[in-house]
MIDOSE-1310 file (N, C-alpha, C; in nm, 2 decimals, decimal comma, always signed):
residues 80
mtiq	+9,97/+9,03/+13,70/+9,94/+9,20/+13,73/+9,88/+9,25/+13,83; +9,94/+9,33/+13,86/+9,82/+9,38/+13,99/+9,84/+9,52/+14,00; +9,73/+9,60/+13,98/+9,74/+9,73/+14,00/+9,62/+9,82/+14,08; +9,67/+9,92/+14,13/+9,61/+9,99/+14,22/+9,51/+10,10/+14,21
lspe	+9,37/+10,10/+14,25/+9,29/+10,17/+14,18/+9,23/+10,26/+14,30; +9,20/+10,39/+14,30/+9,16/+10,49/+14,37/+9,02/+10,44/+14,39; +8,97/+10,44/+14,53/+8,83/+10,42/+14,58/+8,72/+10,44/+14,47; +8,72/+10,55/+14,39/+8,65/+10,59/+14,32/+8,62/+10,49/+14,19
lehl	+8,74/+10,46/+14,15/+8,75/+10,39/+14,04/+8,70/+10,25/+14,07; +8,77/+10,19/+14,17/+8,73/+10,06/+14,25/+8,57/+10,05/+14,24; +8,50/+10,15/+14,28/+8,34/+10,12/+14,31/+8,29/+10,17/+14,18; +8,37/+10,23/+14,05/+8,29/+10,23/+13,92/+8,30/+10,08/+13,89
vrkl	+8,43/+10,04/+13,87/+8,42/+9,86/+13,83/+8,34/+9,79/+13,88; +8,29/+9,81/+14,01/+8,18/+9,71/+14,09/+8,06/+9,77/+14,02; +8,04/+9,89/+13,98/+7,91/+9,93/+13,98/+7,87/+9,88/+13,80; +7,99/+9,86/+13,73/+7,96/+9,82/+13,61/+7,96/+9,68/+13,61
vesg	+8,03/+9,61/+13,68/+7,97/+9,45/+13,69/+7,85/+9,41/+13,78; +7,83/+9,50/+13,83/+7,67/+9,47/+13,93/+7,58/+9,49/+13,85; +7,61/+9,63/+13,73/+7,52/+9,65/+13,65/+7,43/+9,54/+13,54; +7,56/+9,45/+13,54/+7,55/+9,33/+13,42/+7,61/+9,36/+13,29
dfad	+7,65/+9,47/+13,30/+7,74/+9,54/+13,15/+7,84/+9,46/+13,15; +7,91/+9,41/+13,25/+8,01/+9,31/+13,23/+8,02/+9,20/+13,31; +8,09/+9,09/+13,26/+8,10/+8,96/+13,32/+8,16/+8,98/+13,50; +8,26/+9,04/+13,46/+8,35/+9,05/+13,57/+8,45/+9,16/+13,56
eqav	+8,57/+9,18/+13,64/+8,64/+9,29/+13,67/+8,73/+9,29/+13,53; +8,79/+9,17/+13,51/+8,86/+9,16/+13,41/+8,79/+9,21/+13,27; +8,68/+9,18/+13,24/+8,59/+9,24/+13,13/+8,58/+9,36/+13,12; +8,55/+9,45/+13,23/+8,58/+9,63/+13,24/+8,72/+9,65/+13,21
faea	+8,82/+9,58/+13,24/+8,97/+9,66/+13,19/+9,00/+9,60/+13,04; +8,93/+9,48/+13,01/+8,94/+9,45/+12,86/+8,91/+9,56/+12,78; +8,78/+9,59/+12,82/+8,70/+9,69/+12,72/+8,73/+9,81/+12,76; +8,80/+9,84/+12,87/+8,89/+9,99/+12,87/+8,97/+10,00/+12,80
lrll	+9,04/+9,90/+12,77/+9,20/+9,94/+12,70/+9,16/+9,90/+12,55; +9,08/+9,83/+12,53/+9,01/+9,85/+12,37/+8,97/+9,98/+12,31; +8,92/+10,06/+12,43/+8,86/+10,17/+12,40/+8,97/+10,26/+12,36; +9,06/+10,27/+12,50/+9,17/+10,36/+12,46/+9,25/+10,31/+12,34
errs	+9,28/+10,19/+12,30/+9,35/+10,16/+12,16/+9,28/+10,24/+12,01; +9,13/+10,23/+12,04/+9,05/+10,28/+11,92/+9,07/+10,45/+11,96; +9,06/+10,49/+12,04/+9,11/+10,64/+12,07/+9,22/+10,68/+12,03; +9,35/+10,59/+12,01/+9,49/+10,64/+11,98/+9,43/+10,60/+11,82
elra	+9,39/+10,50/+11,77/+9,36/+10,47/+11,62/+9,31/+10,61/+11,56; +9,17/+10,67/+11,63/+9,13/+10,75/+11,58/+9,20/+10,87/+11,57; +9,28/+10,92/+11,69/+9,36/+11,02/+11,67/+9,46/+11,07/+11,57; +9,52/+10,91/+11,54/+9,63/+10,91/+11,43/+9,53/+10,90/+11,28
aiqv	+9,40/+10,89/+11,31/+9,31/+10,90/+11,18/+9,30/+11,05/+11,18; +9,30/+11,15/+11,26/+9,24/+11,27/+11,27/+9,36/+11,33/+11,21; +9,50/+11,31/+11,25/+9,61/+11,38/+11,24/+9,64/+11,35/+11,08; +9,61/+11,21/+11,02/+9,64/+11,20/+10,86/+9,54/+11,30/+10,81
glde	+9,43/+11,36/+10,86/+9,31/+11,43/+10,81/+9,39/+11,53/+10,77; +9,42/+11,60/+10,90/+9,49/+11,74/+10,95/+9,58/+11,76/+10,84; +9,68/+11,66/+10,83/+9,81/+11,69/+10,75/+9,75/+11,71/+10,62; +9,69/+11,61/+10,53/+9,62/+11,65/+10,43/+9,54/+11,78/+10,40
ldrg	+9,50/+11,83/+10,50/+9,45/+11,95/+10,48/+9,54/+12,06/+10,49; +9,63/+12,03/+10,54/+9,77/+12,12/+10,55/+9,88/+12,12/+10,41; +9,82/+12,00/+10,35/+9,89/+11,99/+10,20/+9,80/+12,01/+10,10; +9,69/+12,08/+10,14/+9,59/+12,14/+10,05/+9,50/+12,02/+9,97
erhs	+9,50/+11,92/+10,05/+9,46/+11,78/+9,97/+9,30/+11,82/+10,03; +9,18/+11,80/+9,95/+9,05/+11,78/+9,98/+8,98/+11,64/+9,95; +8,88/+11,64/+10,01/+8,80/+11,51/+9,96/+8,66/+11,57/+9,94; +8,56/+11,54/+9,85/+8,41/+11,56/+9,83/+8,34/+11,49/+9,94
aeev	+8,23/+11,59/+9,99/+8,13/+11,50/+10,09/+8,12/+11,37/+10,08; +8,09/+11,35/+9,92/+8,05/+11,21/+9,88/+8,14/+11,10/+9,93; +8,26/+11,17/+9,89/+8,40/+11,06/+9,95/+8,39/+11,03/+10,07; +8,38/+11,12/+10,17/+8,37/+11,12/+10,30/+8,27/+11,05/+10,35
fadv	+8,15/+11,07/+10,29/+8,06/+10,99/+10,37/+8,03/+10,85/+10,32; +8,11/+10,83/+10,20/+8,13/+10,68/+10,16/+8,25/+10,63/+10,25; +8,31/+10,69/+10,31/+8,42/+10,62/+10,39/+8,34/+10,60/+10,53; +8,31/+10,69/+10,56/+8,23/+10,68/+10,72/+8,13/+10,54/+10,68
rari	+8,05/+10,54/+10,60/+7,95/+10,43/+10,60/+8,06/+10,30/+10,61; +8,14/+10,27/+10,51/+8,22/+10,17/+10,53/+8,27/+10,14/+10,65; +8,33/+10,27/+10,72/+8,36/+10,23/+10,87/+8,26/+10,15/+10,96; +8,14/+10,24/+10,93/+8,07/+10,20/+11,00/+8,01/+10,03/+11,00
teve	+7,99/+10,00/+10,88/+7,97/+9,86/+10,84/+8,07/+9,78/+10,89; +8,22/+9,79/+10,91/+8,32/+9,73/+10,95/+8,30/+9,72/+11,10; +8,29/+9,83/+11,17/+8,29/+9,83/+11,31/+8,15/+9,74/+11,35; +8,02/+9,74/+11,28/+7,89/+9,67/+11,33/+7,92/+9,52/+11,28
kaqq	+8,03/+9,46/+11,19/+8,06/+9,33/+11,11/+8,16/+9,30/+11,27; +8,21/+9,36/+11,32/+8,35/+9,37/+11,41/+8,23/+9,30/+11,57; +8,12/+9,35/+11,55/+8,06/+9,35/+11,69/+7,98/+9,22/+11,67; +7,96/+9,15/+11,57/+7,86/+9,06/+11,57/+7,97/+8,92/+11,62
């Protein structure tokens, strides 16, 4: 696959690799795609919540925070 980047984006990719945060350009794009996928998942989850609110469904603060803590733990385990 070949992609064309604007000079600004090319510079950003080079800068990220040179900073040592990424091994190479491919790693930059792999992370960018993972983040885009995660953003899409989060938008879908937000929409589920909004739909629940529209239907009058509510969750207690305890339930919400328990869910947030569980998700944080899940993300931390995935990063190990």
